[in-house]
Steps between C-alpha positions, in 0.01 A plus 500: 500500500550838665759621249291406201196674648710811561634509143158431350335766716756766413487405131119514493492833680745663261388345170126442541419792729742744330674601822862604447595717799630287789279668759193442282598136447546446873173675587305297243646172630425586863139586411457167318444291815648436844724218376681738263590720797750228599727621218745758628574811299855369452368172355266684264782727385734204441231316304438809287873538433535130414209508255647812343842335463331207323340746259148396598376849587384752241659796682 
């Protein structure tokens, strides 16, 4: 599902690729492949905030 892919992508980018700044996270995701460019910056930001609220992010 689209939402699950978004959450997993944001999680992977932050945790496994050690990206913490939003602009760096967004840039990394958009460089991943063309499909990831479907995620809007607002969606990426919301996913990052949600994962943070769940306590799943290290920073």
